[in-house]
N, C-alpha and C positions, 0 to 999 in steps of 0.2 A: 145547541138549543138548550134552554134551561126553562124551569117552571118557577114562577114567583106568585105570590098572593097579592090581590088587590086589596082595597080598603074595606071590602065587604067579606074578605076572607076567602074568596074563590080563587082557585088556581088558574092561571093563564100562561100562555107561552111567551117566552122572551128569548133574548140572545145572551150569550155568555162571552165576556171579554177574553181574548187569548192573551192579553198582557198582564191584567191584574186578577183575572179569573173571577170577576164579580159579575153579577147578572144585571140586566137592564141597559147595557150599552155594549158596543163593539169596540174593537181594538182602535179603529179609526177615530172614535170620538172619546177615548178613554180619558177621564179627568186626571189620572195619575200620570199618564204619558204627556198630556198637554194641560198643565195646571192653569195656564192663562187662556185656554181655549184653543181649539184646532187652528192651523194656518187659515182656513176658510173663514172661521168665526172671527179671528183677529182682523182679517181684511174687511169683513162686513162691518165690524165694529168701528174700524178706521173710517170707512166710508160714511157711515152714519154720523160720526163726530165731525167729519169735514162738511157734510151737508148741513148739520145743525150750526156749525160756525159760520157758514156762508149766509144762512138765514138770519143769524144775529147781526152780521156785518150789514146786510141789506137794510134791516130794521134800523140800525144805528144811522146809516147813511140818510135814510128818509127823515129821521129825527133832526139830523144835522142841517139838512137842506131847508127844512121847515123852520129852523131857528136862524136861518140866514148865515150859517157857517159854510165857508168855502170847502168843498169836498174834492179831493183828488180823484182823477179818473182811474178806474180799475183796468189794468192791462188785460187785453183780450188773449185768451189762450186757444191755440189752434186744436181743432178736434182730430187732426191726423197725426202731426208729429209732436204734439204736446208742448210746443215751444210758445213763448209769450210774444206778443207784438203783432200778430196777424191772425186771420181766421182761415178756416179750411179752404175757402174758395180761392184765396190769394196765397196759398202755401207753395213755396218753390220746391220743397221736397216732394209734395204730391205731384206737381207738374212733371218733375224729373222722372218719378217713378212710372207715371203714365207713359212717357215717352219710351223709357226702358222696356216696359212691358209691351208696348206696340211693336218695337223693334224685334223682340223675341218672338211674338206671335207671327209677324211677317216672315222671318227666317224659318220658323217652324212650318208654316203653310208652304212656303216655296219648296221645302224638302218633301213635304206631302205630295204636292203636284208632280215633283220629279219622280218620286216613287210610283205614283199612279200611271203617269204617261210612259215611262221607260219600261214598265212591266206589263202595260196593257190591262190594268186593273179596271174592268168595266163589265156591264151586264153581258152575260154569255161566256165569260172567261172560265176556263177550267183550271181549278187549283188542286194541288195534291199535298197532303201531309203524311208524315210517317208517324204511325202510332204503334205501341208495343202492347200486344193483347194476348191473352191465353188462348192457345189452339189446342182443343182436345184431340184433334186428329193427329197432330204431330207430337202433342205432349209438351207442356211448358209454354213459357212466353216467347213470342217471335214478333219481329217487326213486319208490318204490312202497310201498303199504301192505301190511304183513304181519300177518295176523290169527291170533290164537291163543285158545283157550279154556282157562279156568282149571279144572283137574281137582281140585286140592287146594290148600288154604291152611293152612299150619302156622306160626304165629307164636310158638309156645311157645319160651320161652328167649331170645327176641330181646332183646339188650342192647347198650349202647354199648361195652362192654369185650370183646365176643365176638372181635374181631379184633386185639386188643392183647395182646402177649406179656408173660409174666412172665420177663424176661430182661434182661441187660445188653447183649447182643449185638443182638438183634432188637427193634424197637420196635413196629411194626404191619404188618399184612398186608391190602392192599387187597382181596384175593380171600378173606380169612378171614370177611368178613361173611356172615351166614346168608342163604340163598336160601329164601324163605318159600312160593314157589309151585311147583306142578307144572302145567306148561301143555302143551296138545296143539296142535301146529302145524296150522293149517288151510290155509295157503298156503305157497308157496316152491317150491323145485325138488323133484325126485323123491327127493332124500335128506333133505329137511326135512319135506315134508308127511306127516302121520299119525305123526310122531315126538313122543315126550313128552320135554320138557326142564325143567330147573330154571330159575327166573327170580326177579328181585327185585320188590319191591312197586312197582306203577305209581305214580309220584309226579312232582312238579314241584319241582325243587331251587332254582328261581328265587324261590319264595314265601318271604319272610322269615318265619322262626319255624316253618316247617312241618317235618314229619318228615324229609323228603328234604333240606332245607336243613341241618338239624342233622347228619344222617347223613353228608352229603358234606363240610361245612365244619368241623364239630367233631370227628366221630369217624372220619373218613377211611374211610368205608364206601361201597360201591357201592350204587346204587339203580336202579330201572327208569325213569329220568327220560325215556326216549324212548318210554315206553308210556302209553297212557291207556285208560280203561274206556269202552266205547261202549254196553255192555248190562250192567247189574248182575247179580250172582248172589246166592246164599243166603249171607248173612253169618253166620259162626259163630265166637264168641270162645272161647278156652280158659278153663277154670275157673281162678280164683285168679290170672289174668294180672296183675291190678292189686292183688293182696293184698299189703300191705306186709310182713306176717309172712313170707310166702313169699319176698318179695324179700330180706329180712334174712337168711333162712336160706341163700339162694343167695350172698349177700355173705360170710356166715361161711365157707361152703365154699370160696369163691374165695381167702380170705386164710388158709385152713388149710394153710399151707406153712411152711418154714423160711427163706424168702426175706426179704431186708430191704426196706425201703421204696423204695430206689432200683431194685429189680428190677421193681416194679410200674409199667409205663409209662403205664397208665391214670391213675395218680395224678399223674404228672409232667404228663400232658396236661391234667388238671383244674386243676392249679396254674397252668399256662400260660393257660388260658382265663379263670381268675379274675383274672390280672393284666391281660389284655387288656380285660375288662369294666370294670376300675377306670380 
């Protein structure tokens, strides 16, 4: 923090640059470090110049048309892949990416169903997890079993892209993965027992090809890998959960934005996984 004087001679708070040690700006906007402007300022300037140029070109085209001069057609630019010659609605790259994401969602949900059915993950199921807590009676930290009962299972809408942002700034959120369970704590301290919490599907991320393994390693999602089912419950699957038409409709809604391909981080992740498998 620094103090500077305004035009009236009064002192006011300001920041001090850690690069040039001058007051009034930070290191991120230091004019000595970025004499031609920061990268963000340069990009903004380039966008404004491009916008102004397009405006001049449109005005010139109108004048030429009014004068009877033959004007060449301006090639259209796709709003998704940024290539010229087509529009977003007729983009082959977008159609391919939609199909790829639909295939990934279907495979992901098939593994979710296998996990739920094979382990009896449903209302009334008893699950246990191992927690390491301090025990004053025995002294020190010790492992103990923590029991919970599943009250509700809702896997509707679970998908690999649920925690991946459509943004250039943010990629993915570890805590953005859906919590499919509502569980009742049957053990723990007085603040835990009897409380209902959200929880992830019980699973084992060490099993190659399992839902949990894909969720953790491929899609950067959290799972309840420290939990296991000790008594199965009533399994109930949502209608149309594996219906490809429903999945395609969800994919169409997901891509119904004005964002370009590079904004869709899930697509970049899928491209990376394809290269790894090759």
